[in-house]
MARMITI-915710 format. One line per 2 residues: their letters; for each residue x, y, z of N, C-alpha, C. Coordinates in steps of 0.02 Angstrom, whole numbers, plus 50000, padded with zeros to 5 digits. Layout:
N
a	X/Y/Z/X/Y/Z/X/Y/Z | ...
END
This chain:
391
mn	51460/48054/48921/51505/48024/48872/51569/48000/48906 | 51603/47955/48873/51667/47933/48900/51716/47991/48901
al	51763/47989/48946/51816/48040/48947/51855/48037/48883 | 51869/48095/48855/51905/48097/48792/51980/48091/48803
sp	52000/48033/48822/52071/48020/48834/52093/47965/48788 | 52152/47971/48757/52176/47918/48714/52181/47850/48749
sa	52181/47850/48814/52185/47786/48850/52116/47755/48860 | 52063/47790/48836/51995/47764/48846/51985/47697/48811
ss	52021/47685/48759/52020/47620/48726/52087/47609/48692 | 52100/47550/48672/52165/47533/48644/52176/47569/48578
rp	52233/47602/48573/52250/47636/48511/52270/47586/48457 | 52251/47599/48395/52276/47557/48340/52352/47564/48334
ai	52383/47513/48307/52456/47512/48304/52484/47551/48245 | 52446/47554/48190/52473/47583/48128/52440/47651/48115
rp	52481/47699/48096/52457/47766/48082/52463/47780/48007 | 52416/47818/47978/52425/47839/47908/52489/47879/47899
ln	52525/47865/47846/52585/47905/47832/52566/47976/47811 | 52511/47982/47776/52485/48048/47755/52415/48056/47784
pc	52404/48102/47831/52339/48110/47862/52291/48155/47824 | 52306/48173/47763/52265/48220/47724/52211/48183/47686
fs	52149/48192/47708/52092/48159/47676/52039/48210/47654 | 52059/48272/47645/52013/48325/47625/51986/48312/47555
sg	51923/48334/47544/51892/48327/47478/51904/48389/47435 | 51952/48429/47450/51971/48485/47408/51992/48546/47449
pc	52053/48571/47437/52106/48539/47399/52125/48470/47429 | 52139/48424/47385/52150/48355/47406/52224/48340/47417
ak	52237/48280/47442/52305/48259/47456/52349/48265/47394 | 52410/48287/47404/52458/48289/47349/52476/48218/47329
rp	52503/48211/47269/52521/48144/47245/52576/48115/47290 | 52579/48049/47296/52630/48018/47338/52700/48041/47319
gw	52740/48058/47369/52809/48078/47357/52817/48152/47339 | 52762/48189/47339/52767/48260/47320/52808/48299/47371
sl	52846/48348/47346/52881/48396/47389/52886/48462/47351 | 52906/48514/47385/52913/48579/47353/52963/48578/47296
aa	53007/48529/47295/53055/48523/47241/53021/48514/47173 | 52958/48490/47175/52921/48482/47112/52908/48548/47077
ld	52915/48603/47114/52901/48669/47086/52965/48707/47068 | 53021/48675/47071/53085/48709/47060/53089/48743/46992
ka	53056/48715/46942/53061/48743/46874/53004/48790/46857 | 52964/48809/46908/52907/48853/46895/52931/48920/46867
lv	52893/48948/46822/52911/49011/46790/52889/49071/46833 | 52913/49072/46895/52896/49128/46938/52930/49191/46913
gr	52894/49247/46916/52921/49309/46891/52918/49318/46816 | 52891/49268/46781/52885/49270/46708/52812/49281/46689
sh	52801/49312/46634/52733/49322/46609/52704/49256/46583 | 52641/49245/46600/52606/49187/46572/52595/49194/46497
rs	52605/49254/46471/52597/49265/46399/52664/49262/46361 | 52718/49249/46398/52782/49237/46364/52777/49171/46326
pe	52819/49160/46277/52817/49096/46241/52824/49036/46289 | 52868/49044/46340/52877/48988/46387/52815/48978/46430
gr	52784/49034/46451/52724/49029/46492/52666/48997/46454 | 52656/49019/46392/52603/48989/46351/52617/48915/46339
ar	52679/48898/46330/52697/48827/46317/52679/48784/46378 | 52693/48810/46438/52677/48772/46499/52602/48763/46505
ln	52564/48816/46494/52491/48812/46499/52463/48764/46446 | 52489/48768/46386/52466/48723/46334/52483/48651/46350
ev	52540/48640/46382/52559/48572/46401/52509/48542/46451 | 52484/48584/46497/52432/48560/46543/52371/48538/46503
iv	52351/48577/46453/52294/48560/46412/52306/48495/46374 | 52363/48489/46342/52379/48430/46301/52381/48367/46344
rs	52417/48370/46400/52422/48311/46443/52354/48293/46473 | 52314/48342/46492/52249/48329/46521/52203/48294/46471
rk	52200/48319/46411/52154/48289/46362/52177/48219/46343 | 52243/48207/46343/52267/48140/46326/52248/48090/46381
il	52260/48108/46444/52245/48062/46499/52170/48049/46503 | 52129/48101/46495/52057/48094/46502/52025/48064/46440
gv	52061/48061/46384/52032/48034/46323/51982/48080/46290 | 51994/48145/46295/51949/48194/46264/51953/48185/46188
pe	51896/48178/46154/51897/48164/46082/51926/48221/46041 | 51949/48202/45982/51970/48252/45932/51910/48297/45916
gw	51924/48360/45904/51870/48407/45888/51844/48444/45948 | 51856/48419/46009/51837/48454/46069/51890/48508/46084
rv	51868/48564/46113/51914/48615/46138/51921/48607/46213 | 51982/48613/46238/51996/48609/46309/52034/48672/46329
gi	52011/48706/46381/52042/48768/46402/52048/48775/46477 | 52093/48819/46498/52103/48836/46568/52066/48901/46582
vp	52026/48902/46635/51983/48960/46648/51989/48980/46722 | 51966/49041/46738/51972/49065/46807/51924/49031/46855
as	51941/49036/46920/51895/49022/46975/51876/48949/46984 | 51923/48904/46971/51916/48833/46985/51856/48804/46947
dt	51829/48748/46970/51773/48717/46936/51711/48761/46939 | 51703/48798/46993/51645/48843/46999/51645/48893/46941
ga	51703/48923/46927/51707/48970/46872/51692/48937/46805 | 51717/48875/46796/51705/48840/46733/51631/48824/46724
ve	51597/48801/46776/51525/48787/46771/51486/48850/46758 | 51500/48903/46796/51463/48965/46787/51474/48993/46717
ma	51535/48988/46692/51550/49010/46623/51504/48974/46574 | 51497/48909/46582/51454/48870/46537/51381/48889/46544
lw	51357/48896/46606/51286/48912/46616/51268/48980/46587 | 51309/49030/46602/51293/49098/46580/51302/49107/46505
sl	51348/49070/46475/51362/49078/46404/51316/49037/46360 | 51291/48980/46384/51258/48933/46340/51183/48926/46350
lg	51159/48939/46411/51089/48925/46425/51043/48981/46403 | 50982/48961/46383/50931/49009/46364/50899/48994/46298
er	50932/48955/46256/50904/48938/46191/50849/48886/46198 | 50856/48840/46245/50808/48786/46255/50786/48785/46328
pv	50732/48749/46343/50716/48735/46414/50774/48698/46446 | 50777/48700/46513/50832/48671/46550/50806/48622/46601
dv	50836/48563/46604/50827/48516/46660/50892/48514/46699 | 50888/48524/46764/50948/48522/46806/50937/48472/46862
la	50987/48428/46870/50983/48376/46922/51015/48404/46986 | 50976/48404/47040/51000/48432/47104/50996/48377/47157
fe	51054/48349/47175/51053/48295/47224/51108/48301/47276 | 51141/48358/47278/51189/48373/47330/51203/48448/47326
sf	51250/48473/47366/51257/48545/47377/51273/48583/47313 | 51321/48561/47274/51342/48601/47217/51293/48597/47159
sa	51265/48538/47147/51214/48534/47094/51152/48574/47113 | 51137/48577/47178/51082/48620/47201/51099/48693/47190
lw	51163/48711/47198/51184/48780/47185/51176/48798/47112 | 51194/48752/47067/51185/48766/46995/51111/48777/46980
aq	51068/48737/47011/50996/48746/47001/50973/48814/47026 | 50997/48833/47084/50979/48898/47112/51001/48956/47067
di	51062/48951/47041/51088/49004/46997/51047/49009/46933 | 51028/48952/46905/50990/48953/46843/50921/48985/46854
vt	50891/48969/46911/50823/48994/46924/50823/49066/46950 | 50868/49082/46996/50864/49147/47030/50911/49200/47001
ql	50966/49179/46969/51013/49228/46941/51003/49236/46865 | 51003/49180/46830/50989/49183/46758/50915/49194/46745
kl	50873/49176/46795/50801/49186/46791/50770/49153/46729 | 50791/49091/46718/50764/49053/46662/50700/49018/46685
dn	50644/49044/46664/50580/49018/46688/50566/48947/46663 | 50594/48930/46606/50580/48864/46576/50630/48812/46603
tr	50639/48812/46669/50686/48767/46701/50648/48717/46746 | 50666/48654/46740/50641/48603/46786/50699/48580/46830
vl	50688/48582/46896/50738/48558/46943/50716/48489/46966 | 50755/48438/46949/50740/48369/46968/50781/48354/47031
ka	50747/48350/47088/50781/48345/47152/50784/48275/47179 | 50833/48263/47222/50837/48201/47260/50872/48217/47325
dy	50856/48179/47377/50889/48188/47441/50961/48164/47438 | 51001/48186/47486/51069/48161/47491/51067/48085/47496
gq	51111/48053/47457/51114/47980/47456/51076/47949/47399 | 51040/47992/47360/51000/47966/47305/51014/48008/47242
lp	50994/47981/47185/50993/48018/47122/50921/48033/47103 | 50910/48087/47067/50843/48098/47038/50826/48041/46990
dl	50762/48035/46975/50740/47985/46927/50764/48007/46858 | 50815/47973/46831/50844/47992/46767/50796/47981/46709
ne	50745/47940/46720/50695/47929/46668/50651/47991/46658 | 50652/48037/46706/50612/48098/46702/50646/48152/46661
vn	50711/48144/46645/50747/48196/46609/50723/48199/46537 | 50713/48260/46514/50696/48272/46443/50759/48292/46407
wa	50786/48247/46368/50851/48258/46336/50845/48303/46274 | 50785/48326/46258/50777/48379/46208/50793/48447/46239
hd	50793/48449/46306/50812/48510/46342/50887/48511/46351 | 50914/48569/46369/50982/48570/46395/50980/48540/46465
vv	51030/48499/46481/51031/48463/46545/51095/48480/46582 | 51088/48499/46645/51145/48516/46687/51148/48464/46743
la	51206/48433/46751/51212/48380/46802/51283/48378/46828 | 51290/48350/46887/51356/48332/46914/51365/48257/46904
wn	51422/48237/46877/51433/48165/46868/51442/48131/46935 | 51473/48165/46982/51488/48137/47047/51471/48190/47100
gt	51430/48172/47149/51411/48218/47202/51465/48223/47254 | 51504/48277/47252/51560/48284/47298/51537/48286/47371
ts	51477/48310/47384/51453/48316/47453/51404/48262/47473 | 51387/48217/47426/51340/48164/47443/51368/48094/47432
gv	51424/48089/47395/51453/48024/47382/51412/47982/47335 | 51369/48014/47295/51328/47979/47246/51350/47999/47176
rl	51357/47951/47132/51379/47963/47064/51331/47932/47014 | 51332/47957/46952/51294/47923/46900/51326/47855/46889
ps	51287/47802/46888/51317/47735/46883/51345/47718/46815 | 51318/47749/46762/51342/47736/46695/51315/47790/46648
an	51334/47785/46585/51310/47833/46535/51243/47812/46506 | 51216/47756/46526/51157/47728/46493/51097/47773/46494
ai	51092/47816/46546/51034/47859/46552/51034/47915/46500 | 51093/47930/46472/51099/47985/46424/51096/47957/46354
pa	51047/47977/46314/51043/47951/46245/51105/47971/46205 | 51128/47926/46164/51185/47942/46121/51169/48001/46075
eh	51106/48005/46054/51082/48062/46014/51034/48102/46058 | 51050/48165/46070/51006/48208/46110/51008/48278/46081
eg	50951/48312/46083/50944/48376/46051/50976/48432/46090 | 50969/48430/46156/50998/48482/46198/51071/48469/46212
lv	51102/48516/46247/51171/48507/46270/51170/48476/46340 | 51218/48432/46353/51227/48403/46419/51289/48436/46450
ic	51277/48475/46502/51331/48511/46537/51346/48474/46601 | 51408/48449/46606/51426/48403/46660/51481/48433/46705
da	51464/48444/46768/51514/48461/46819/51547/48396/46839 | 51610/48388/46820/51646/48325/46832/51705/48335/46879
ts	51702/48385/46922/51763/48403/46959/51787/48348/47005 | 51742/48308/47035/51765/48254/47079/51761/48187/47044
aa	51752/48188/46978/51751/48127/46938/51810/48123/46890 | 51829/48180/46861/51884/48180/46813/51948/48154/46844
fa	51984/48113/46808/52046/48080/46830/52034/48026/46883 | 51971/48003/46889/51956/47949/46935/51902/47903/46908
md	51863/47926/46860/51807/47888/46833/51805/47896/46757 | 51773/47849/46724/51760/47856/46653/51707/47908/46642
lp	51718/47952/46594/51668/48001/46573/51647/47985/46502 | 51582/47982/46487/51559/47963/46420/51559/48023/46374
wd	51617/48037/46346/51625/48097/46305/51577/48099/46246 | 51557/48041/46221/51512/48040/46164/51441/48060/46183
rl	51427/48066/46248/51359/48084/46271/51357/48150/46310 | 51414/48183/46314/51419/48247/46349/51437/48301/46299
dv	51424/48364/46319/51440/48420/46275/51485/48472/46307 | 51479/48480/46372/51523/48524/46410/51544/48486/46473
vt	51609/48484/46487/51634/48450/46546/51682/48498/46582 | 51674/48504/46647/51716/48549/46687/51749/48511/46744
ws	51808/48535/46764/51842/48507/46822/51895/48557/46847 | 51928/48539/46901/51981/48581/46927/52041/48539/46946
wq	52097/48571/46956/52159/48535/46973/52159/48513/47046 | 52117/48544/47088/52123/48532/47160/52090/48467/47184
ka	52056/48431/47140/52022/48370/47161/52066/48309/47150 | 52049/48269/47098/52083/48204/47090/52157/48210/47075
lg	52180/48268/47050/52251/48277/47037/52289/48301/47099 | 52253/48321/47151/52286/48347/47211/52322/48412/47198
ge	52299/48450/47148/52332/48513/47131/52309/48571/47175 | 52333/48630/47158/52315/48690/47195/52251/48720/47167
aa	52218/48761/47208/52152/48788/47190/52157/48848/47144 | 52099/48875/47126/52090/48938/47090/52091/48932/47014
hg	52104/48873/46987/52104/48865/46914/52056/48808/46895 | 52017/48822/46844/51970/48772/46820/51986/48753/46748
mi	51954/48700/46724/51961/48681/46654/51892/48666/46626 | 51885/48681/46562/51822/48670/46528/51836/48636/46461
al	51795/48586/46445/51800/48551/46381/51734/48559/46344 | 51738/48578/46280/51679/48592/46240/51676/48546/46179
sp	51619/48514/46170/51609/48473/46110/51597/48519/46050 | 51602/48492/45989/51585/48532/45930/51515/48562/45933
ra	51468/48525/45963/51399/48551/45969/51397/48610/46016 | 51436/48608/46070/51439/48664/46116/51471/48725/46084
ve	51524/48713/46045/51557/48768/46010/51508/48800/45961 | 51470/48759/45926/51421/48786/45879/51369/48829/45916
rl	51346/48806/45973/51299/48846/46013/51330/48913/46032 | 51392/48913/46054/51425/48975/46072/51428/49024/46014
qt	51439/48998/45955/51449/49042/45897/51384/49066/45866 | 51329/49031/45880/51266/49049/45847/51213/49077/45895
fk	51222/49065/45960/51172/49087/46009/51197/49149/46045 | 51157/49201/46044/51175/49263/46078/51142/49262/46147
ap	51182/49253/46199/51154/49250/46267/51116/49314/46283 | 51054/49308/46307/51013/49368/46320/51030/49401/46387
rp	51095/49411/46399/51117/49441/46462/51188/49467/46453 | 51208/49517/46493/51278/49538/46491/51323/49483/46518
lp	51382/49476/46488/51430/49426/46512/51492/49461/46537 | 51513/49448/46599/51577/49474/46623/51634/49449/46579
ki	51687/49485/46577/51744/49467/46534/51768/49396/46547 | 51771/49376/46611/51798/49309/46626/51752/49253/46603
fr	51690/49268/46582/51645/49217/46557/51645/49213/46481 | 51676/49261/46447/51669/49266/46374/51716/49218/46338
mt	51687/49174/46298/51727/49127/46258/51723/49143/46184 | 51686/49195/46166/51681/49215/46096/51693/49290/46090
ak	51712/49310/46030/51718/49381/46012/51697/49387/45940 | 51649/49433/45927/51622/49442/45860/51596/49376/45831
da	51560/49339/45874/51527/49276/45855/51576/49221/45837 | 51639/49227/45854/51688/49175/45842/51720/49153/45907
li	51738/49090/45912/51769/49065/45972/51837/49098/45982 | 51852/49116/46044/51918/49143/46060/51966/49083/46066
eg	51998/49066/46011/52037/49004/46008/52095/49004/46057 | 52121/49063/46074/52179/49065/46118/52166/49034/46186
if	52104/49039/46210/52087/49009/46275/52105/48935/46277 | 52100/48903/46219/52108/48831/46214/52178/48811/46190
kg	52223/48860/46193/52293/48847/46176/52341/48872/46230 | 52313/48894/46287/52355/48917/46342/52356/48993/46350
dt	52317/49029/46310/52313/49101/46317/52254/49116/46362 | 52265/49114/46427/52211/49116/46476/52178/49185/46479
in	52115/49186/46502/52077/49248/46507/52108/49295/46558 | 52129/49267/46615/52160/49309/46666/52229/49279/46683
tp	52262/49309/46732/52331/49288/46748/52330/49227/46794 | 52355/49171/46771/52359/49112/46815/52422/49113/46857
sm	52422/49074/46910/52482/49063/46950/52527/49013/46915 | 52587/49033/46897/52632/48986/46864/52658/48934/46912
lc	52655/48947/46977/52670/48895/47027/52617/48840/47023 | 52553/48861/47019/52499/48811/47013/52504/48772/46948
ve	52524/48807/46894/52532/48774/46830/52586/48720/46834 | 52642/48738/46865/52696/48689/46872/52674/48629/46914
da	52635/48643/46966/52610/48590/47009/52562/48545/46970 | 52520/48575/46928/52474/48535/46887/52513/48490/46839
ld	52566/48517/46809/52607/48476/46764/52639/48418/46802 | 52662/48431/46862/52691/48378/46903/52640/48322/46915
sl	52579/48342/46933/52528/48291/46948/52508/48253/46885 | 52506/48287/46828/52489/48253/46766/52544/48202/46746
qw	52606/48222/46756/52661/48176/46742/52659/48115/46788 | 52641/48128/46852/52633/48072/46898/52576/48026/46875
ae	52520/48057/46853/52464/48017/46829/52485/47972/46772 | 52525/47998/46727/52549/47958/46671/52592/47900/46697
sv	52631/47913/46750/52677/47862/46775/52641/47804/46809 | 52579/47815/46832/52542/47760/46864/52493/47727/46817
gg	52500/47741/46752/52458/47707/46703/52403/47748/46674 | 52407/47814/46681/52355/47856/46652/52288/47846/46686
le	52234/47855/46648/52167/47852/46678/52153/47783/46708 | 52174/47730/46675/52160/47663/46702/52195/47653/46769
gl	52256/47677/46776/52291/47672/46839/52259/47715/46893 | 52238/47775/46875/52205/47819/46923/52140/47789/46947
ka	52101/47762/46901/52037/47730/46920/52049/47672/46967 | 52098/47631/46953/52112/47573/46994/52131/47594/47065
rs	52171/47646/47071/52191/47669/47138/52130/47695/47176 | 52087/47732/47143/52028/47759/47177/51980/47703/47196
qa	51970/47656/47151/51924/47600/47166/51950/47557/47223 | 52016/47551/47229/52045/47514/47286/52031/47550/47351
nl	52031/47616/47350/52014/47654/47410/51942/47642/47431 | 51897/47644/47382/51826/47630/47398/51818/47560/47424
aa	51852/47512/47395/51846/47442/47417/51868/47434/47489 | 51921/47469/47508/51945/47465/47578/51893/47491/47626
va	51861/47547/47608/51809/47575/47651/51748/47528/47652 | 51729/47502/47595/51671/47458/47591/51679/47396/47634
aw	51739/47367/47634/51752/47307/47675/51745/47324/47749 | 51767/47383/47769/51761/47405/47839/51689/47418/47857
vk	51652/47453/47814/51582/47469/47828/51542/47404/47837 | 51558/47354/47798/51521/47290/47801/51526/47257/47869
tt	51580/47270/47906/51590/47238/47971/51583/47288/48029 | 51558/47348/48015/51554/47400/48065/51481/47420/48075
dw	51457/47417/48138/51385/47427/48149/51365/47499/48161 | 51413/47545/48167/51395/47614/48183/51397/47660/48123
vs	51414/47634/48064/51422/47676/48006/51395/47641/47944 | 51371/47681/47896/51349/47653/47832/51363/47706/47778
fl	51359/47685/47715/51367/47732/47660/51307/47778/47656 | 51319/47842/47639/51264/47888/47626/51230/47869/47561
ae	51267/47848/47511/51239/47824/47448/51202/47759/47460 | 51139/47757/47443/51098/47699/47459/51112/47639/47414
ke	51130/47652/47351/51140/47597/47303/51215/47588/47290 | 51237/47526/47293/51308/47511/47285/51336/47537/47219
ee	51297/47529/47165/51322/47549/47099/51327/47625/47092 | 51298/47662/47139/51300/47735/47136/51350/47765/47185
rs	51390/47725/47218/51437/47750/47268/51499/47779/47235 | 51516/47838/47257/51576/47872/47232/51639/47839/47259
st	51690/47835/47216/51755/47810/47239/51801/47867/47260 | 51779/47929/47250/51819/47987/47270/51792/48018/47333
ai	51732/48047/47329/51701/48078/47388/51661/48024/47425 | 51695/47989/47469/51664/47932/47504/51629/47959/47566
cl	51563/47964/47562/51523/47994/47615/51489/47941/47657 | 51493/47948/47722/51469/47898/47770/51420/47929/47820
ri	51370/47891/47838/51322/47910/47890/51339/47873/47954 | 51327/47905/48010/51332/47872/48075/51263/47847/48093
va	51256/47782/48103/51189/47752/48110/51178/47721/48179 | 51223/47733/48226/51212/47709/48294/51147/47740/48320
pw	51101/47700/48349/51036/47726/48371/51042/47786/48418 | 51089/47784/48465/51095/47840/48511/51114/47904/48475
fl	51154/47898/48422/51175/47957/48383/51117/47984/48343 | 51079/47940/48311/51022/47962/48271/50969/47995/48313
al	50966/47980/48377/50917/48010/48422/50934/48082/48442 | 50996/48103/48428/51018/48170/48446/50991/48222/48396
er	50980/48284/48420/50965/48339/48375/51027/48352/48331 | 51016/48385/48274/51070/48395/48227/51129/48432/48257
dr	51116/48483/48298/51172/48520/48327/51213/48477/48374 | 51179/48431/48410/51216/48385/48454/51254/48334/48413
qm	51226/48312/48357/51262/48267/48312/51326/48300/48287 | 51319/48363/48265/51377/48399/48239/51430/48408/48293
at	51410/48423/48353/51458/48432/48408/51493/48366/48424 | 51456/48311/48420/51486/48246/48434/51538/48227/48383
vk	51522/48237/48319/51570/48222/48266/51630/48268/48271 | 51618/48331/48286/51673/48379/48293/51721/48357/48348
tm	51694/48333/48404/51736/48309/48459/51776/48248/48437 | 51743/48202/48404/51776/48141/48380/51833/48157/48333
la	51820/48202/48285/51871/48217/48235/51927/48261/48263 | 51911/48300/48315/51963/48341/48346/52017/48297/48377
vl	51996/48240/48403/52045/48193/48432/52091/48167/48377 | 52063/48148/48321/52103/48122/48266/52149/48176/48238
dk	52124/48237/48235/52165/48293/48213/52225/48303/48259 | 52211/48304/48324/52264/48314/48374/52316/48258/48371
eg	52293/48198/48357/52338/48141/48353/52377/48140/48286 | 52357/48183/48239/52390/48183/48174/52371/48123/48132
ig	52311/48096/48144/52289/48036/48109/52250/48052/48046 | 52206/48101/48050/52164/48118/47992/52138/48188/47997
fd	52145/48226/47942/52121/48295/47940/52061/48300/47893 | 52015/48347/47909/51961/48367/47863/51915/48308/47845
la	51894/48272/47895/51854/48212/47884/51779/48222/47895 | 51758/48282/47912/51687/48295/47925/51648/48298/47859
sy	51585/48280/47862/51542/48287/47803/51534/48361/47786 | 51513/48374/47725/51502/48443/47703/51448/48475/47746
rd	51452/48541/47755/51410/48575/47804/51335/48567/47790 | 51315/48561/47727/51244/48554/47710/51220/48482/47709
ap	51266/48435/47711/51249/48364/47704/51228/48335/47772 | 51198/48276/47772/51185/48242/47835/51250/48235/47876
vg	51244/48241/47941/51304/48239/47984/51336/48171/47979 | 51401/48171/47967/51437/48108/47961/51509/48119/47943
lr	51537/48075/47903/51608/48077/47884/51614/48078/47808 | 51670/48107/47786/51686/48106/47714/51760/48094/47706
iw	51777/48041/47671/51847/48022/47660/51861/48028/47585 | 51910/48070/47568/51928/48075/47497/51965/48012/47475
gg	51941/47983/47421/51971/47920/47397/52000/47925/47328 | 52017/47985/47306/52048/47993/47240/52116/47960/47237
at	52144/47958/47177/52204/47919/47165/52266/47944/47202 | 52267/48007/47222/52326/48032/47258/52328/48007/47330
ve	52275/47977/47354/52273/47948/47421/52293/47874/47417 | 52340/47855/47459/52362/47785/47460/52312/47741/47496
ta	52296/47684/47469/52249/47638/47501/52275/47617/47569 | 52340/47611/47576/52368/47592/47642/52353/47645/47694
di	52349/47708/47675/52332/47760/47723/52259/47756/47743 | 52215/47741/47696/52144/47733/47713/52136/47671/47758
aa	52170/47617/47742/52166/47557/47783/52191/47571/47854 | 52241/47613/47861/52266/47630/47927/52218/47677/47963
ll	52183/47720/47927/52137/47767/47958/52077/47733/47990 | 52050/47681/47958/51986/47653/47978/51984/47628/48050
pw	52034/47592/48075/52032/47573/48146/52034/47633/48193 | 52066/47687/48171/52067/47748/48212/51997/47780/48214
ld	51958/47774/48161/51890/47798/48164/51850/47759/48216 | 51858/47693/48217/51825/47653/48269/51847/47676/48338
wa	51911/47687/48346/51939/47707/48410/51910/47775/48432 | 51908/47823/48386/51883/47889/48404/51808/47888/48418
fa	51771/47846/48379/51700/47842/48392/51686/47813/48461 | 51726/47764/48481/51717/47734/48547/51725/47786/48603
lv	51764/47837/48590/51775/47889/48641/51714/47932/48653 | 51670/47938/48603/51612/47982/48611/51548/47944/48624
vp	51550/47878/48626/51490/47839/48643/51470/47853/48714 | 51406/47868/48727/51384/47882/48796/51399/47824/48843
a	51419/47840/48903/51436/47788/48951/51373/47749/48971
END
């Protein structure tokens, strides 16, 4: 290989102002500083009137920006998006057969949990390789359906709501953590939607959110899950919904620093035009990468179909013949070397593909990332790749 020296090829002239391209926790909103947390209720109880008001404000602002319909409940729950999804699976599944779409790491994990932990025998796992979606025509919408709207580790997203019937007998449980605040979600065709603050809002980790349709609430109140439920999963008591969860009375103790940070990011989202502004910023990021990929011979999108490409988790394959000829461990070592140079230069952090995905690159393109920073990053990727090309 070429010597790994910055002088091995000409350095690009422009550097990203913010080198944070992680897919979670993601880049903070532009202009963020610790001063955004000055009014955090540190040392105060989250159950004080002020604490509850702050938590409820997160709920109110979130549902307004996302366009959550009237009649839906929105709550803050423990353990990030993972906790929110698991809460839904353990509390709601078992009344009907289940179809689960598994096309990347986390959706495959939900399938594994349903089959091996919940042990629901009447489960169909509809699989697809990274870069593809399962055949949506195979889904039985009379079943409960579990899906991710956007594959955080594969860069593949559902292209539209058309595959989901407006009228369906089962519940549609949607992991939307890398889609919320960046993409349209068809609330009229979903029943449970989950997300976290650490993705498109650039917030801090450990807190999740769950939104329940009236149909999902009815299921909770009438279906007795045939399994013990840990306290942090319980949304009902005596067959009635625990309404406090959806007004800021959280199940466990949240970080009020994280709450203040979430409020800051929501206020920023409102300042850039709400959901339409957030979507436009994310789509501009994808467009910048797409224009580069079109003129670059060593890289391509992992998502095979253009209409299924994520604008947030932008996943790329390295397609240079010499690279594809390497064993996986050699591919991983090569990418690690390439990205270590960018890390040392302060150009881009956390750009490797997810550990279970095909070896390549992943650039977070959510709205908190400036398109100018992605545009500045791309020539540096060419530069770093040139350093690892065999002599």
